[in-house]
Structure formats: C-alpha cells, structure tokens
N, CA, C, O and CB atoms as a CASP TS submission, in Angstrom:
PFRMAT TS
TARGET T0000
AUTHOR 0000-0000-0000
METHOD Language model
MODEL 1
PARENT N/A
ATOM      1  N   MET     1      39.912  77.333 -69.683  1.00  0.00           N
ATOM      2  CA  MET     1      39.472  76.761 -68.422  1.00  0.00           C
ATOM      3  C   MET     1      38.964  75.450 -68.647  1.00  0.00           C
ATOM      4  O   MET     1      39.038  74.714 -67.663  1.00  0.00           O
ATOM      5  CB  MET     1      38.459  77.576 -67.749  1.00  0.00           C
ATOM      6  N   GLU     2      38.437  74.928 -69.740  1.00  0.00           N
ATOM      7  CA  GLU     2      38.216  73.669 -70.191  1.00  0.00           C
ATOM      8  C   GLU     2      39.328  72.661 -69.814  1.00  0.00           C
ATOM      9  O   GLU     2      39.266  71.669 -69.087  1.00  0.00           O
ATOM     10  CB  GLU     2      38.031  73.742 -71.596  1.00  0.00           C
ATOM     11  N   ASP     3      40.389  73.203 -70.528  1.00  0.00           N
ATOM     12  CA  ASP     3      41.506  72.148 -70.231  1.00  0.00           C
ATOM     13  C   ASP     3      41.646  71.872 -69.109  1.00  0.00           C
ATOM     14  O   ASP     3      41.269  70.740 -68.805  1.00  0.00           O
ATOM     15  CB  ASP     3      42.706  72.404 -70.575  1.00  0.00           C
ATOM     16  N   ARG     4      42.238  72.754 -67.997  1.00  0.00           N
ATOM     17  CA  ARG     4      42.140  72.791 -66.488  1.00  0.00           C
ATOM     18  C   ARG     4      41.496  71.652 -65.802  1.00  0.00           C
ATOM     19  O   ARG     4      41.920  70.876 -64.945  1.00  0.00           O
ATOM     20  CB  ARG     4      41.415  73.955 -66.082  1.00  0.00           C
ATOM     21  N   GLU     5      40.320  71.761 -66.427  1.00  0.00           N
ATOM     22  CA  GLU     5      39.215  71.074 -65.514  1.00  0.00           C
ATOM     23  C   GLU     5      39.160  69.145 -66.023  1.00  0.00           C
ATOM     24  O   GLU     5      38.730  68.195 -65.370  1.00  0.00           O
ATOM     25  CB  GLU     5      37.387  72.083 -65.940  1.00  0.00           C
ATOM     26  N   ILE     6      39.768  69.175 -67.375  1.00  0.00           N
ATOM     27  CA  ILE     6      40.147  67.707 -68.149  1.00  0.00           C
ATOM     28  C   ILE     6      41.208  67.414 -67.337  1.00  0.00           C
ATOM     29  O   ILE     6      41.112  66.451 -66.576  1.00  0.00           O
ATOM     30  CB  ILE     6      40.615  67.689 -69.870  1.00  0.00           C
ATOM     31  N   GLU     7      42.224  68.091 -67.369  1.00  0.00           N
ATOM     32  CA  GLU     7      43.558  67.708 -66.583  1.00  0.00           C
ATOM     33  C   GLU     7      43.313  67.201 -65.090  1.00  0.00           C
ATOM     34  O   GLU     7      43.818  66.173 -64.639  1.00  0.00           O
ATOM     35  CB  GLU     7      44.548  69.036 -66.494  1.00  0.00           C
ATOM     36  N   ILE     8      42.422  68.109 -64.344  1.00  0.00           N
ATOM     37  CA  ILE     8      42.022  68.137 -62.950  1.00  0.00           C
ATOM     38  C   ILE     8      41.205  66.435 -63.027  1.00  0.00           C
ATOM     39  O   ILE     8      41.546  65.546 -62.247  1.00  0.00           O
ATOM     40  CB  ILE     8      40.856  69.754 -62.527  1.00  0.00           C
ATOM     41  N   LEU     9      40.513  66.306 -63.705  1.00  0.00           N
ATOM     42  CA  LEU     9      39.557  64.960 -63.685  1.00  0.00           C
ATOM     43  C   LEU     9      40.675  63.801 -64.124  1.00  0.00           C
ATOM     44  O   LEU     9      40.558  62.690 -63.607  1.00  0.00           O
ATOM     45  CB  LEU     9      38.050  65.053 -64.958  1.00  0.00           C
ATOM     46  N   LYS    10      41.586  64.005 -64.922  1.00  0.00           N
ATOM     47  CA  LYS    10      42.513  62.924 -65.258  1.00  0.00           C
ATOM     48  C   LYS    10      43.085  62.501 -63.924  1.00  0.00           C
ATOM     49  O   LYS    10      43.110  61.360 -63.464  1.00  0.00           O
ATOM     50  CB  LYS    10      43.654  63.370 -66.301  1.00  0.00           C
ATOM     51  N   ARG    11      43.569  63.690 -63.346  1.00  0.00           N
ATOM     52  CA  ARG    11      44.491  63.491 -62.130  1.00  0.00           C
ATOM     53  C   ARG    11      43.908  62.873 -61.081  1.00  0.00           C
ATOM     54  O   ARG    11      44.472  61.978 -60.453  1.00  0.00           O
ATOM     55  CB  ARG    11      45.014  64.690 -61.606  1.00  0.00           C
ATOM     56  N   LEU    12      42.616  63.353 -60.792  1.00  0.00           N
ATOM     57  CA  LEU    12      41.372  62.573 -59.991  1.00  0.00           C
ATOM     58  C   LEU    12      41.439  61.054 -60.287  1.00  0.00           C
ATOM     59  O   LEU    12      41.554  60.339 -59.291  1.00  0.00           O
ATOM     60  CB  LEU    12      39.786  63.134 -60.507  1.00  0.00           C
ATOM     61  N   GLU    13      41.393  60.510 -61.369  1.00  0.00           N
ATOM     62  CA  GLU    13      41.299  59.616 -61.830  1.00  0.00           C
ATOM     63  C   GLU    13      42.169  58.852 -61.617  1.00  0.00           C
ATOM     64  O   GLU    13      41.818  57.736 -61.232  1.00  0.00           O
ATOM     65  CB  GLU    13      41.092  59.743 -62.700  1.00  0.00           C
ATOM     66  N   GLU    14      43.557  59.114 -61.768  1.00  0.00           N
ATOM     67  CA  GLU    14      44.723  58.368 -61.535  1.00  0.00           C
ATOM     68  C   GLU    14      44.900  58.287 -60.179  1.00  0.00           C
ATOM     69  O   GLU    14      45.408  57.263 -59.722  1.00  0.00           O
ATOM     70  CB  GLU    14      45.868  58.885 -62.158  1.00  0.00           C
ATOM     71  N   GLN    15      44.554  59.234 -59.411  1.00  0.00           N
ATOM     72  CA  GLN    15      44.838  58.876 -57.716  1.00  0.00           C
ATOM     73  C   GLN    15      43.729  57.894 -57.014  1.00  0.00           C
ATOM     74  O   GLN    15      43.907  57.301 -55.950  1.00  0.00           O
ATOM     75  CB  GLN    15      44.776  60.415 -56.740  1.00  0.00           C
ATOM     76  N   ASP    16      42.369  57.835 -57.947  1.00  0.00           N
ATOM     77  CA  ASP    16      41.695  56.934 -57.325  1.00  0.00           C
ATOM     78  C   ASP    16      42.102  55.573 -57.906  1.00  0.00           C
ATOM     79  O   ASP    16      41.735  54.565 -57.302  1.00  0.00           O
ATOM     80  CB  ASP    16      40.294  57.238 -57.404  1.00  0.00           C
ATOM     81  N   LYS    17      42.659  55.484 -58.768  1.00  0.00           N
ATOM     82  CA  LYS    17      43.368  54.027 -59.335  1.00  0.00           C
ATOM     83  C   LYS    17      44.352  53.897 -58.122  1.00  0.00           C
ATOM     84  O   LYS    17      44.080  52.994 -57.332  1.00  0.00           O
ATOM     85  CB  LYS    17      44.311  54.097 -61.095  1.00  0.00           C
ATOM     86  N   LYS    18      45.240  54.515 -57.908  1.00  0.00           N
ATOM     87  CA  LYS    18      46.309  54.383 -56.842  1.00  0.00           C
ATOM     88  C   LYS    18      45.871  54.011 -55.355  1.00  0.00           C
ATOM     89  O   LYS    18      46.372  53.266 -54.512  1.00  0.00           O
ATOM     90  CB  LYS    18      47.037  55.707 -56.776  1.00  0.00           C
ATOM     91  N   LEU    19      44.821  54.764 -55.366  1.00  0.00           N
ATOM     92  CA  LEU    19      43.941  54.727 -53.771  1.00  0.00           C
ATOM     93  C   LEU    19      43.474  53.228 -53.907  1.00  0.00           C
ATOM     94  O   LEU    19      43.729  52.505 -52.944  1.00  0.00           O
ATOM     95  CB  LEU    19      42.297  56.020 -53.552  1.00  0.00           C
ATOM     96  N   ASP    20      42.735  52.600 -55.127  1.00  0.00           N
ATOM     97  CA  ASP    20      42.236  51.236 -55.041  1.00  0.00           C
ATOM     98  C   ASP    20      43.662  50.405 -54.986  1.00  0.00           C
ATOM     99  O   ASP    20      43.473  49.336 -54.407  1.00  0.00           O
ATOM    100  CB  ASP    20      41.183  50.822 -56.396  1.00  0.00           C
ATOM    101  N   ALA    21      44.559  50.512 -55.265  1.00  0.00           N
ATOM    102  CA  ALA    21      45.777  49.921 -55.445  1.00  0.00           C
ATOM    103  C   ALA    21      46.449  49.671 -53.920  1.00  0.00           C
ATOM    104  O   ALA    21      46.844  48.588 -53.488  1.00  0.00           O
ATOM    105  CB  ALA    21      46.656  50.873 -56.426  1.00  0.00           C
ATOM    106  N   ILE    22      46.470  50.879 -53.272  1.00  0.00           N
ATOM    107  CA  ILE    22      46.909  50.913 -51.777  1.00  0.00           C
ATOM    108  C   ILE    22      45.946  50.197 -51.183  1.00  0.00           C
ATOM    109  O   ILE    22      46.360  49.297 -50.453  1.00  0.00           O
ATOM    110  CB  ILE    22      47.045  52.310 -51.086  1.00  0.00           C
ATOM    111  N   PHE    23      44.661  50.339 -51.285  1.00  0.00           N
ATOM    112  CA  PHE    23      43.701  49.866 -50.464  1.00  0.00           C
ATOM    113  C   PHE    23      44.080  48.127 -50.697  1.00  0.00           C
ATOM    114  O   PHE    23      44.246  47.383 -49.730  1.00  0.00           O
ATOM    115  CB  PHE    23      42.054  50.488 -50.949  1.00  0.00           C
ATOM    116  N   LYS    24      44.153  47.774 -51.766  1.00  0.00           N
ATOM    117  CA  LYS    24      44.388  46.326 -52.145  1.00  0.00           C
ATOM    118  C   LYS    24      45.333  45.624 -51.365  1.00  0.00           C
ATOM    119  O   LYS    24      45.061  44.603 -50.732  1.00  0.00           O
ATOM    120  CB  LYS    24      44.824  46.198 -53.482  1.00  0.00           C
ATOM    121  N   SER    25      46.778  46.330 -51.419  1.00  0.00           N
ATOM    122  CA  SER    25      47.766  45.834 -50.741  1.00  0.00           C
ATOM    123  C   SER    25      47.867  46.181 -49.003  1.00  0.00           C
ATOM    124  O   SER    25      48.671  45.574 -48.296  1.00  0.00           O
ATOM    125  CB  SER    25      48.910  46.326 -51.525  1.00  0.00           C
ATOM    126  N   VAL    26      46.957  47.212 -48.468  1.00  0.00           N
ATOM    127  CA  VAL    26      46.738  47.202 -47.398  1.00  0.00           C
ATOM    128  C   VAL    26      45.967  46.308 -46.550  1.00  0.00           C
ATOM    129  O   VAL    26      46.018  46.301 -45.321  1.00  0.00           O
ATOM    130  CB  VAL    26      46.478  48.052 -47.358  1.00  0.00           C
ATOM    131  N   GLU    27      45.184  45.486 -47.347  1.00  0.00           N
ATOM    132  CA  GLU    27      44.283  44.589 -47.149  1.00  0.00           C
ATOM    133  C   GLU    27      44.816  42.983 -47.167  1.00  0.00           C
ATOM    134  O   GLU    27      44.490  42.061 -46.420  1.00  0.00           O
ATOM    135  CB  GLU    27      43.288  44.897 -48.150  1.00  0.00           C
ATOM    136  N   LYS    28      45.713  42.999 -48.246  1.00  0.00           N
ATOM    137  CA  LYS    28      46.594  41.988 -48.304  1.00  0.00           C
ATOM    138  C   LYS    28      47.565  41.735 -46.798  1.00  0.00           C
ATOM    139  O   LYS    28      47.916  40.756 -46.138  1.00  0.00           O
ATOM    140  CB  LYS    28      47.466  42.358 -49.593  1.00  0.00           C
ATOM    141  N   THR    29      47.725  43.065 -46.728  1.00  0.00           N
ATOM    142  CA  THR    29      48.824  43.064 -45.390  1.00  0.00           C
ATOM    143  C   THR    29      48.306  42.806 -44.341  1.00  0.00           C
ATOM    144  O   THR    29      48.890  42.029 -43.586  1.00  0.00           O
ATOM    145  CB  THR    29      49.529  44.279 -45.031  1.00  0.00           C
ATOM    146  N   ARG    30      47.099  43.354 -43.981  1.00  0.00           N
ATOM    147  CA  ARG    30      46.304  43.025 -42.722  1.00  0.00           C
ATOM    148  C   ARG    30      45.777  41.482 -42.811  1.00  0.00           C
ATOM    149  O   ARG    30      45.706  40.801 -41.788  1.00  0.00           O
ATOM    150  CB  ARG    30      44.988  44.101 -42.574  1.00  0.00           C
ATOM    151  N   ARG    31      45.429  40.991 -44.031  1.00  0.00           N
ATOM    152  CA  ARG    31      45.232  39.391 -43.657  1.00  0.00           C
ATOM    153  C   ARG    31      46.473  38.686 -43.394  1.00  0.00           C
ATOM    154  O   ARG    31      46.469  37.639 -42.746  1.00  0.00           O
ATOM    155  CB  ARG    31      44.541  38.563 -44.825  1.00  0.00           C
ATOM    156  N   TYR    32      47.587  39.223 -43.883  1.00  0.00           N
ATOM    157  CA  TYR    32      48.867  38.258 -43.430  1.00  0.00           C
ATOM    158  C   TYR    32      49.087  38.490 -42.218  1.00  0.00           C
ATOM    159  O   TYR    32      49.210  37.447 -41.577  1.00  0.00           O
ATOM    160  CB  TYR    32      50.218  38.432 -44.126  1.00  0.00           C
ATOM    161  N   PHE    33      49.209  39.572 -41.519  1.00  0.00           N
ATOM    162  CA  PHE    33      49.414  39.664 -40.444  1.00  0.00           C
ATOM    163  C   PHE    33      48.312  39.115 -38.901  1.00  0.00           C
ATOM    164  O   PHE    33      48.591  38.992 -37.708  1.00  0.00           O
ATOM    165  CB  PHE    33      49.700  40.889 -40.660  1.00  0.00           C
ATOM    166  N   MET    34      47.011  38.900 -39.700  1.00  0.00           N
ATOM    167  CA  MET    34      46.080  38.417 -38.858  1.00  0.00           C
ATOM    168  C   MET    34      46.335  36.559 -38.768  1.00  0.00           C
ATOM    169  O   MET    34      46.161  35.749 -37.858  1.00  0.00           O
ATOM    170  CB  MET    34      44.528  38.973 -39.508  1.00  0.00           C
ATOM    171  N   TRP    35      46.813  36.435 -40.170  1.00  0.00           N
ATOM    172  CA  TRP    35      46.730  34.840 -39.922  1.00  0.00           C
ATOM    173  C   TRP    35      48.270  34.306 -39.352  1.00  0.00           C
ATOM    174  O   TRP    35      48.511  33.219 -38.827  1.00  0.00           O
ATOM    175  CB  TRP    35      46.303  33.972 -41.547  1.00  0.00           C
ATOM    176  N   THR    36      49.172  35.368 -39.614  1.00  0.00           N
ATOM    177  CA  THR    36      50.432  35.202 -38.817  1.00  0.00           C
ATOM    178  C   THR    36      50.430  35.438 -37.120  1.00  0.00           C
ATOM    179  O   THR    36      51.384  35.217 -36.374  1.00  0.00           O
ATOM    180  CB  THR    36      51.423  36.227 -39.454  1.00  0.00           C
ATOM    181  N   PHE    37      49.132  35.930 -36.744  1.00  0.00           N
ATOM    182  CA  PHE    37      48.973  36.050 -35.151  1.00  0.00           C
ATOM    183  C   PHE    37      48.222  34.905 -34.973  1.00  0.00           C
ATOM    184  O   PHE    37      48.511  34.273 -33.957  1.00  0.00           O
ATOM    185  CB  PHE    37      48.213  37.417 -34.502  1.00  0.00           C
ATOM    186  N   ILE    38      47.367  34.468 -35.647  1.00  0.00           N
ATOM    187  CA  ILE    38      46.417  33.226 -35.547  1.00  0.00           C
ATOM    188  C   ILE    38      47.372  31.836 -35.498  1.00  0.00           C
ATOM    189  O   ILE    38      47.272  30.869 -34.742  1.00  0.00           O
ATOM    190  CB  ILE    38      45.316  33.190 -36.977  1.00  0.00           C
ATOM    191  N   VAL    39      48.250  32.072 -36.492  1.00  0.00           N
ATOM    192  CA  VAL    39      49.155  30.773 -36.563  1.00  0.00           C
ATOM    193  C   VAL    39      50.217  30.487 -35.334  1.00  0.00           C
ATOM    194  O   VAL    39      50.390  29.401 -34.781  1.00  0.00           O
ATOM    195  CB  VAL    39      50.037  30.880 -37.921  1.00  0.00           C
ATOM    196  N   GLY    40      50.847  31.660 -35.060  1.00  0.00           N
ATOM    197  CA  GLY    40      51.383  32.142 -33.768  1.00  0.00           C
ATOM    198  C   GLY    40      51.048  31.773 -32.339  1.00  0.00           C
ATOM    199  O   GLY    40      51.768  31.212 -31.513  1.00  0.00           O
ATOM    200  N   LEU    41      49.743  32.225 -32.215  1.00  0.00           N
ATOM    201  CA  LEU    41      49.009  32.326 -30.971  1.00  0.00           C
ATOM    202  C   LEU    41      48.654  30.515 -31.088  1.00  0.00           C
ATOM    203  O   LEU    41      48.907  29.826 -30.100  1.00  0.00           O
ATOM    204  CB  LEU    41      47.479  33.670 -30.998  1.00  0.00           C
ATOM    205  N   THR    42      48.214  30.026 -32.033  1.00  0.00           N
ATOM    206  CA  THR    42      48.288  28.347 -32.132  1.00  0.00           C
ATOM    207  C   THR    42      49.282  27.566 -31.455  1.00  0.00           C
ATOM    208  O   THR    42      49.163  26.864 -30.451  1.00  0.00           O
ATOM    209  CB  THR    42      48.500  27.902 -33.492  1.00  0.00           C
ATOM    210  N   ILE    43      50.658  27.896 -32.441  1.00  0.00           N
ATOM    211  CA  ILE    43      51.792  27.250 -32.072  1.00  0.00           C
ATOM    212  C   ILE    43      52.335  27.310 -30.584  1.00  0.00           C
ATOM    213  O   ILE    43      52.993  26.469 -29.971  1.00  0.00           O
ATOM    214  CB  ILE    43      52.715  27.718 -32.911  1.00  0.00           C
ATOM    215  N   THR    44      51.895  28.473 -30.208  1.00  0.00           N
ATOM    216  CA  THR    44      52.355  28.560 -28.555  1.00  0.00           C
ATOM    217  C   THR    44      51.175  28.414 -27.681  1.00  0.00           C
ATOM    218  O   THR    44      51.466  28.369 -26.486  1.00  0.00           O
ATOM    219  CB  THR    44      53.070  30.060 -28.110  1.00  0.00           C
ATOM    220  N   VAL    45      50.013  28.335 -27.941  1.00  0.00           N
ATOM    221  CA  VAL    45      49.026  27.760 -26.704  1.00  0.00           C
ATOM    222  C   VAL    45      48.506  26.546 -26.980  1.00  0.00           C
ATOM    223  O   VAL    45      47.962  26.041 -25.999  1.00  0.00           O
ATOM    224  CB  VAL    45      47.777  28.624 -26.378  1.00  0.00           C
ATOM    225  N   LEU    46      48.476  25.828 -28.066  1.00  0.00           N
ATOM    226  CA  LEU    46      48.016  24.624 -28.098  1.00  0.00           C
ATOM    227  C   LEU    46      49.106  23.493 -27.340  1.00  0.00           C
ATOM    228  O   LEU    46      48.586  22.545 -26.752  1.00  0.00           O
ATOM    229  CB  LEU    46      47.719  24.368 -29.593  1.00  0.00           C
ATOM    230  N   PRO    47      50.268  23.582 -27.357  1.00  0.00           N
ATOM    231  CA  PRO    47      51.805  23.086 -26.522  1.00  0.00           C
ATOM    232  C   PRO    47      51.391  23.276 -25.087  1.00  0.00           C
ATOM    233  O   PRO    47      51.254  22.408 -24.225  1.00  0.00           O
ATOM    234  CB  PRO    47      53.409  24.189 -26.873  1.00  0.00           C
ATOM    235  N   LEU    48      51.219  24.568 -24.996  1.00  0.00           N
ATOM    236  CA  LEU    48      50.695  24.969 -23.284  1.00  0.00           C
ATOM    237  C   LEU    48      49.557  24.102 -22.700  1.00  0.00           C
ATOM    238  O   LEU    48      49.549  23.642 -21.558  1.00  0.00           O
ATOM    239  CB  LEU    48      50.011  26.623 -23.158  1.00  0.00           C
ATOM    240  N   ILE    49      48.622  23.944 -23.614  1.00  0.00           N
ATOM    241  CA  ILE    49      47.567  23.588 -22.954  1.00  0.00           C
ATOM    242  C   ILE    49      47.597  21.885 -22.902  1.00  0.00           C
ATOM    243  O   ILE    49      46.879  21.256 -22.126  1.00  0.00           O
ATOM    244  CB  ILE    49      46.308  24.262 -23.659  1.00  0.00           C
ATOM    245  N   GLY    50      48.582  21.217 -23.893  1.00  0.00           N
ATOM    246  CA  GLY    50      49.120  19.923 -23.623  1.00  0.00           C
ATOM    247  C   GLY    50      49.640  19.727 -22.575  1.00  0.00           C
ATOM    248  O   GLY    50      49.337  18.824 -21.795  1.00  0.00           O
ATOM    249  N   ILE    51      50.760  20.811 -22.378  1.00  0.00           N
ATOM    250  CA  ILE    51      51.508  20.328 -20.931  1.00  0.00           C
ATOM    251  C   ILE    51      50.492  20.265 -19.771  1.00  0.00           C
ATOM    252  O   ILE    51      50.552  19.390 -18.907  1.00  0.00           O
ATOM    253  CB  ILE    51      52.756  21.450 -20.422  1.00  0.00           C
ATOM    254  N   LEU    52      49.697  21.089 -19.791  1.00  0.00           N
ATOM    255  CA  LEU    52      48.917  21.176 -18.719  1.00  0.00           C
ATOM    256  C   LEU    52      47.942  19.998 -18.370  1.00  0.00           C
ATOM    257  O   LEU    52      47.598  19.556 -17.274  1.00  0.00           O
ATOM    258  CB  LEU    52      48.247  22.313 -18.884  1.00  0.00           C
ATOM    259  N   ILE    53      47.597  19.620 -19.671  1.00  0.00           N
ATOM    260  CA  ILE    53      46.678  18.258 -19.370  1.00  0.00           C
ATOM    261  C   ILE    53      47.602  17.091 -19.283  1.00  0.00           C
ATOM    262  O   ILE    53      47.155  16.081 -18.740  1.00  0.00           O
ATOM    263  CB  ILE    53      45.520  17.907 -20.604  1.00  0.00           C
ATOM    264  N   LEU    54      48.753  17.078 -19.709  1.00  0.00           N
ATOM    265  CA  LEU    54      49.721  15.774 -19.648  1.00  0.00           C
ATOM    266  C   LEU    54      50.662  15.853 -18.225  1.00  0.00           C
ATOM    267  O   LEU    54      51.214  14.879 -17.714  1.00  0.00           O
ATOM    268  CB  LEU    54      50.848  15.760 -21.143  1.00  0.00           C
ATOM    269  N   ALA    55      50.702  17.057 -17.783  1.00  0.00           N
ATOM    270  CA  ALA    55      51.755  17.052 -16.730  1.00  0.00           C
ATOM    271  C   ALA    55      51.444  16.408 -15.554  1.00  0.00           C
ATOM    272  O   ALA    55      52.456  16.129 -14.911  1.00  0.00           O
ATOM    273  CB  ALA    55      52.129  18.311 -16.372  1.00  0.00           C
ATOM    274  N   PRO    56      50.332  16.046 -15.001  1.00  0.00           N
ATOM    275  CA  PRO    56      49.939  15.094 -13.890  1.00  0.00           C
ATOM    276  C   PRO    56      49.907  14.133 -14.003  1.00  0.00           C
ATOM    277  O   PRO    56      50.161  13.423 -13.030  1.00  0.00           O
ATOM    278  CB  PRO    56      49.048  15.121 -13.399  1.00  0.00           C
ATOM    279  N   PHE    57      49.565  13.535 -15.295  1.00  0.00           N
ATOM    280  CA  PHE    57      50.239  11.767 -15.738  1.00  0.00           C
ATOM    281  C   PHE    57      51.661  11.607 -15.784  1.00  0.00           C
ATOM    282  O   PHE    57      52.154  10.543 -15.410  1.00  0.00           O
ATOM    283  CB  PHE    57      49.848  11.198 -17.368  1.00  0.00           C
ATOM    284  N   LEU    58      52.364  12.534 -16.194  1.00  0.00           N
ATOM    285  CA  LEU    58      53.674  12.381 -16.186  1.00  0.00           C
ATOM    286  C   LEU    58      54.303  12.368 -15.129  1.00  0.00           C
ATOM    287  O   LEU    58      55.224  11.563 -14.991  1.00  0.00           O
ATOM    288  CB  LEU    58      54.171  13.105 -16.800  1.00  0.00           C
ATOM    289  N   PHE    59      53.898  13.419 -13.941  1.00  0.00           N
ATOM    290  CA  PHE    59      54.549  13.560 -12.747  1.00  0.00           C
ATOM    291  C   PHE    59      53.929  12.290 -11.830  1.00  0.00           C
ATOM    292  O   PHE    59      54.679  11.881 -10.944  1.00  0.00           O
ATOM    293  CB  PHE    59      54.295  15.106 -12.134  1.00  0.00           C
ATOM    294  N   GLY    60      52.939  11.795 -11.937  1.00  0.00           N
ATOM    295  CA  GLY    60      52.357  10.452 -11.417  1.00  0.00           C
ATOM    296  C   GLY    60      53.256   9.430 -11.869  1.00  0.00           C
ATOM    297  O   GLY    60      53.647   8.630 -11.020  1.00  0.00           O
ATOM    298  N   ALA    61      53.589   9.331 -12.855  1.00  0.00           N
ATOM    299  CA  ALA    61      54.383   7.957 -13.533  1.00  0.00           C
ATOM    300  C   ALA    61      55.638   8.082 -12.785  1.00  0.00           C
ATOM    301  O   ALA    61      56.178   7.207 -12.108  1.00  0.00           O
ATOM    302  CB  ALA    61      54.705   7.952 -15.384  1.00  0.00           C
ATOM    303  N   LEU    62      56.151   9.649 -13.060  1.00  0.00           N
ATOM    304  CA  LEU    62      57.506   9.560 -12.330  1.00  0.00           C
ATOM    305  C   LEU    62      57.592   9.262 -11.093  1.00  0.00           C
ATOM    306  O   LEU    62      58.499   8.474 -10.824  1.00  0.00           O
ATOM    307  CB  LEU    62      58.166  10.611 -12.353  1.00  0.00           C
ATOM    308  N   SER    63      56.755   9.736  -9.978  1.00  0.00           N
ATOM    309  CA  SER    63      56.630   9.757  -8.680  1.00  0.00           C
ATOM    310  C   SER    63      56.561   7.995  -8.317  1.00  0.00           C
ATOM    311  O   SER    63      57.209   7.524  -7.382  1.00  0.00           O
ATOM    312  CB  SER    63      55.259  10.747  -8.267  1.00  0.00           C
ATOM    313  N   SER    64      55.730   7.201  -9.157  1.00  0.00           N
ATOM    314  CA  SER    64      55.509   5.817  -8.766  1.00  0.00           C
ATOM    315  C   SER    64      56.945   5.367  -9.229  1.00  0.00           C
ATOM    316  O   SER    64      57.506   4.620  -8.428  1.00  0.00           O
ATOM    317  CB  SER    64      54.132   5.007  -9.509  1.00  0.00           C
ATOM    318  N   ALA    65      57.564   5.646 -10.241  1.00  0.00           N
ATOM    319  CA  ALA    65      58.886   5.094 -10.411  1.00  0.00           C
ATOM    320  C   ALA    65      59.890   5.134  -9.475  1.00  0.00           C
ATOM    321  O   ALA    65      60.715   4.250  -9.245  1.00  0.00           O
ATOM    322  CB  ALA    65      59.391   5.580 -11.367  1.00  0.00           C
ATOM    323  N   TYR    66      59.781   6.175  -8.963  1.00  0.00           N
ATOM    324  CA  TYR    66      60.899   6.367  -7.731  1.00  0.00           C
ATOM    325  C   TYR    66      60.340   5.907  -6.315  1.00  0.00           C
ATOM    326  O   TYR    66      61.039   5.992  -5.305  1.00  0.00           O
ATOM    327  CB  TYR    66      61.349   8.050  -7.559  1.00  0.00           C
ATOM    328  N   THR    67      59.244   5.493  -6.300  1.00  0.00           N
ATOM    329  CA  THR    67      58.783   5.192  -4.936  1.00  0.00           C
ATOM    330  C   THR    67      59.162   3.641  -4.451  1.00  0.00           C
ATOM    331  O   THR    67      58.845   2.696  -5.175  1.00  0.00           O
ATOM    332  CB  THR    67      57.168   5.427  -4.908  1.00  0.00           C
ATOM    333  N   LEU    68      59.802   3.446  -3.287  1.00  0.00           N
ATOM    334  CA  LEU    68      60.356   2.108  -2.587  1.00  0.00           C
ATOM    335  C   LEU    68      59.465   1.055  -2.390  1.00  0.00           C
ATOM    336  O   LEU    68      59.849   0.013  -1.857  1.00  0.00           O
ATOM    337  CB  LEU    68      60.876   2.345  -1.261  1.00  0.00           C
TER
END
C-alpha cells in the first residue's frame, strides 16, 4: 500500500510541475495578446484623432486655394 502512495505522490508532483509550466505559458500568451491589442488600438486610433484635428485646417486651405 505504501508503494502506491509514493507513486501517487510522484504523479501529483509531476502534474504540479506541468501545471506551473502551463500557467507560465498562458500568462505569456495573455501578455502577448494584451500588448498586441494595445499596439493595434494605438496604430488605428491615433491616426484617426490626427485626421479629426487636421481635417478642418486642410479643408480650409483647399477651399481658400480654389476661391476666386
């Protein structure tokens, strides 16, 4: 009976090590997705804000260039 308990304890230790490795991998993946989302959002939102700010100046310059 004691051999079975030792074997069970060894398996539990192995599973614990594997769970730790899985947790680390999942955390790395979560951070990767988070930074990918932040960078993607920044790349799309900042140019839109720039266009909203610069559009009136550009349209004003274009309209003054074509007035008689």
